[in-house]
C-alpha positions as CSV (number, residue, x, y, z in Angstrom):
1,M,74.9,91.5,59.3
2,L,73.3,89.0,61.7
3,N,71.9,87.0,58.9
4,F,75.3,86.9,57.2
5,I,77.0,85.7,60.3
6,L,74.4,83.1,60.8
7,R,74.8,81.8,57.3
8,L,78.6,81.8,57.8
9,L,78.2,79.9,61.1
10,S,75.8,77.4,59.5
11,R,78.3,76.7,56.7
12,F,81.1,75.9,59.2
13,L,78.9,73.8,61.5
14,G,76.9,72.0,58.8
15,V,73.5,73.1,60.1
16,P,70.7,74.9,58.2
17,A,70.9,78.7,58.1
18,W,68.3,80.9,59.8
19,S,66.6,83.3,57.3
20,G,65.0,85.5,59.9
21,K,61.7,85.5,58.0
22,R,59.8,82.5,59.4
23,P,60.0,79.9,62.2
24,Q,62.2,76.9,61.4
25,P,61.5,73.4,62.7
26,F,64.0,72.1,65.3
27,R,62.2,68.8,65.9
28,P,58.6,67.7,65.1
29,G,56.2,69.8,67.0
30,Y,58.8,72.4,68.1
31,L,59.5,75.7,66.4
32,I,62.1,78.3,67.0
33,H,60.7,81.9,66.9
34,A,62.9,84.9,66.5
35,T,62.4,88.6,67.1
36,R,64.2,91.1,64.9
37,L,66.9,93.1,66.8
38,F,67.7,96.7,66.5
39,K,71.0,97.6,64.8
40,R,72.9,97.8,68.1
41,G,71.5,94.4,69.1
42,Q,72.4,93.0,65.7
43,F,76.0,94.2,66.1
44,V,76.4,92.6,69.6
45,A,74.8,89.3,68.5
46,S,76.9,89.3,65.4
47,A,80.1,89.8,67.4
48,I,79.2,87.0,69.8
49,L,78.3,84.6,67.0
50,L,81.5,85.5,65.1
51,A,83.6,84.8,68.2
52,L,81.8,81.4,68.6
53,A,82.4,80.6,65.0
54,I,86.1,81.4,65.2
55,G,86.4,79.5,68.5
56,L,84.4,76.4,67.4
57,T,85.5,76.0,63.8
58,P,89.0,74.7,64.4
59,A,87.7,72.1,66.9
60,V,85.0,71.0,64.5
61,A,87.4,70.8,61.5
62,A,90.0,69.0,63.6
63,S,87.5,66.4,64.6
64,A,86.3,65.9,61.0
65,A,89.9,65.6,59.8
66,D,91.0,63.1,62.5
67,P,91.1,59.6,60.9
68,E,90.9,57.9,64.3
69,T,87.7,59.7,65.1
70,L,86.2,58.6,61.7
71,L,87.4,55.0,62.1
72,A,86.2,54.6,65.7
73,P,82.7,53.3,64.8
74,L,84.2,50.4,62.9
75,A,86.4,49.2,65.8
76,G,85.3,45.8,67.2
77,M,83.2,44.9,64.2
78,P,83.1,41.1,63.5
79,Y,84.9,39.3,60.8
80,R,82.8,38.0,57.9
81,D,84.3,36.1,54.9
82,D,84.0,38.4,51.8
83,G,82.1,41.0,53.9
84,V,82.0,44.6,52.8
85,D,79.7,47.6,52.9
86,A,78.1,49.0,49.7
87,P,78.1,52.8,49.1
88,D,74.5,52.9,50.2
89,G,75.5,51.5,53.6
90,R,74.2,47.9,53.0
91,H,76.2,45.1,54.6
92,T,76.9,42.8,51.6
93,L,79.6,40.6,50.0
94,F,82.2,41.3,47.2
95,A,81.1,38.1,45.4
96,D,77.4,38.7,45.7
97,P,76.5,42.5,45.8
98,A,72.8,41.6,46.0
99,A,73.3,39.9,49.4
100,T,72.2,42.0,52.4
101,F,73.0,41.3,56.1
102,P,71.3,43.0,59.0
103,T,74.5,43.5,60.9
104,P,78.0,44.6,59.7
105,G,80.9,42.2,59.2
106,Y,84.2,42.6,57.2
107,N,87.1,40.6,55.8
108,C,90.3,42.6,55.5
109,S,89.5,43.9,52.1
110,G,86.0,44.8,53.0
111,F,87.1,46.7,56.1
112,V,89.7,48.7,54.1
113,V,87.2,49.6,51.4
114,T,84.6,50.7,54.0
115,A,87.1,52.6,56.1
116,S,88.6,54.3,53.1
117,R,85.2,55.4,51.9
118,A,84.8,57.3,55.2
119,L,88.2,58.8,55.2
120,L,88.5,59.7,51.5
121,R,84.8,60.6,51.0
122,R,84.7,58.5,47.9
123,P,81.9,56.0,46.9
124,L,84.3,53.1,46.3
125,P,81.8,50.5,45.0
126,P,83.1,47.0,45.8
127,D,83.3,46.0,42.1
128,A,85.5,49.0,41.3
129,A,87.7,48.4,44.3
130,K,88.4,44.8,43.3
131,R,89.1,45.5,39.6
132,D,92.0,43.5,38.1
133,R,94.0,46.5,37.1
134,K,96.4,44.8,34.6
135,G,94.2,41.8,33.6
136,D,96.9,39.5,35.0
137,S,95.2,37.7,37.8
138,G,92.1,36.1,36.3
139,P,91.2,32.4,36.4
140,G,93.7,31.5,33.8
141,S,96.6,33.7,35.1
142,R,100.0,32.2,34.9
143,Q,100.7,33.4,38.5
144,G,97.4,32.2,39.8
145,E,94.0,33.7,40.3
146,D,93.9,36.8,42.4
147,W,97.6,36.6,43.2
148,D,97.9,40.5,43.3
149,F,94.4,41.1,44.7
150,G,95.7,43.2,47.6
151,Y,97.9,45.3,45.4
152,D,95.0,45.9,43.0
153,L,92.7,46.8,45.8
154,I,94.8,49.5,47.4
155,L,95.6,51.1,44.0
156,N,92.0,51.1,43.0
157,I,91.0,52.8,46.2
158,G,93.5,55.6,45.6
159,E,92.7,55.8,41.8
160,G,93.1,59.4,40.6
161,L,94.9,60.6,43.8
162,P,98.6,61.5,44.0
163,R,100.2,58.3,45.5
164,R,103.6,57.6,47.0
165,I,105.2,54.4,48.1
166,L,106.6,54.7,51.6
167,A,109.8,52.6,51.9
168,P,113.4,53.0,53.0
169,G,116.0,54.2,50.6
170,A,115.5,56.2,47.4
171,P,112.0,57.2,46.4
172,L,110.2,54.6,44.3
173,P,108.1,55.3,41.2
174,D,104.4,55.7,41.0
175,P,102.9,52.6,42.5
176,A,100.6,52.2,39.5
177,T,103.7,51.6,37.2
178,I,105.6,49.1,39.3
179,D,105.9,45.4,38.8
180,A,104.0,44.1,41.8
181,A,105.9,40.8,41.6
182,K,109.2,42.6,42.1
183,T,108.5,45.8,44.1
184,R,106.8,44.6,47.3
185,G,107.9,47.4,49.7
186,F,110.0,46.1,52.6
187,P,110.1,43.1,55.0
188,L,107.2,43.2,57.5
189,H,109.5,42.3,60.4
190,D,112.1,44.9,59.8
191,A,111.5,47.5,62.6
192,A,114.1,49.9,61.2
193,A,112.4,49.9,57.8
194,W,109.0,50.6,59.4
195,K,110.4,53.5,61.3
196,E,111.9,55.1,58.2
197,A,108.8,54.4,56.1
198,L,106.4,55.9,58.6
199,S,108.6,59.0,59.0
200,R,107.7,59.7,55.4
201,L,104.0,59.7,56.1
202,R,103.1,63.4,55.8
203,P,100.4,65.3,57.9
204,G,97.1,65.0,56.1
205,E,97.9,61.6,54.6
206,M,96.9,58.0,55.3
207,A,98.6,54.9,53.9
208,L,97.1,51.8,52.4
209,A,99.0,48.6,53.1
210,A,99.2,45.4,51.0
211,L,101.0,42.4,52.6
212,S,102.5,39.7,50.5
213,K,104.2,36.4,50.9
214,D,105.5,33.5,48.9
215,V,103.4,30.3,49.3
216,K,105.0,27.2,47.7
217,G,106.6,29.3,45.0
218,R,103.5,31.5,44.4
219,L,103.6,35.1,45.3
220,L,100.3,36.2,47.0
221,Y,99.2,39.6,48.1
222,Y,97.0,38.1,50.8
223,H,96.2,40.9,53.3
224,V,95.4,44.6,53.3
225,A,95.2,47.2,56.0
226,L,95.1,51.0,56.6
227,V,97.7,53.1,58.5
228,A,96.6,56.5,60.0
229,R,98.0,59.0,62.4
230,D,96.0,60.7,65.2
231,P,96.4,64.4,66.2
232,A,98.9,63.4,69.0
233,G,101.2,61.8,66.4
234,R,100.5,58.2,67.2
235,V,100.4,55.9,64.2
236,F,97.9,53.0,64.0
237,F,97.7,49.9,61.8
238,H,93.9,49.1,61.3
239,H,92.8,45.8,59.9
240,A,90.3,42.9,60.2
241,T,91.4,39.3,61.0
242,P,89.3,36.2,61.5
243,G,90.2,35.8,65.1
244,T,89.8,39.4,66.3
245,G,87.6,41.2,63.8
246,V,88.3,44.9,63.2
247,H,91.1,46.2,65.5
248,R,94.1,48.5,65.5
249,L,97.7,48.3,66.7
250,E,99.7,51.4,67.7
251,I,102.7,50.7,65.6
252,S,104.5,54.0,66.6
253,A,104.9,52.3,70.0
254,P,107.2,49.3,70.6
255,A,104.4,47.2,72.1
256,G,102.2,47.8,69.1
257,M,105.0,46.9,66.6
258,A,105.7,43.7,68.6
259,A,102.0,42.8,68.5
260,L,102.0,43.3,64.7
261,R,105.0,41.0,64.3
262,K,103.3,38.4,66.5
263,E,100.0,38.6,64.4
264,F,102.1,38.0,61.3
265,A,104.6,35.5,62.5
266,E,106.8,34.0,59.8
267,K,105.7,30.4,60.4
268,R,106.5,28.0,57.6
269,F,106.5,30.6,54.7
270,G,109.2,32.9,53.6
271,D,109.5,36.6,54.5
272,K,106.4,38.6,54.6
273,W,106.6,42.0,52.9
274,V,104.4,45.2,53.2
275,L,103.8,47.7,50.5
276,L,102.7,51.1,51.9
277,V,101.0,53.6,49.5
278,A,100.3,57.0,50.9
279,V,97.3,59.0,49.6
280,P,96.1,62.5,50.7
281,L,93.1,62.9,52.9
282,P,90.5,65.4,51.8
């Protein structure tokens, strides 16, 4: 029974199971030796280990499922034009996958791909993440090259997962079927729209965000971000910008929403819009 409990505990905690047959290495030059227990001792030890497993497992699982814990290592990383991580962990570029840098650096798209890889536990190769889904934004595109890059990126990241658009009003169709030139979500500066959209983000989900604007008559999905909720219910907008690098804003708080509006001030262009697409976390 002791061996069974040990195997069960190892599965929950992600550590190798003890077989009870031979010493197991703990670190180079150090071995753990065990002495077989009598039945009564096995029962007591099993009860203790089971209690530990029951007590520790929820905490371990909660930590693993908390997006903010998983995203913390990326906070503060510098901005790099075209920067992204490959599935093997190399710091590289979208346009030149053979390039390798000794330190990390991300543009907005590279951060979202790298962060989503950690949260969704998917490989997300950069080439697949940037795929032109409808073949409508290449060099000869009538609307301009890469006009819907951000839309394509967030849909490619969630490919194969159930997806929902978070927006005020009636539910919108599958984001893969929409006309990205017409269905852009809601105005970025509309606080009430944000509140309603975020209220529809379910536990166990994250949202991928694609921001769009009209530049001299040309629609451009020009920025992407990631929205996640922590165990306390706070909602954060994670992204990378040239001036700050990777950072987050607590958009469930008035100060954080004000900071978001300031970072994306209207300036000389028309209204900025945000398309939020929710996907389930594993």
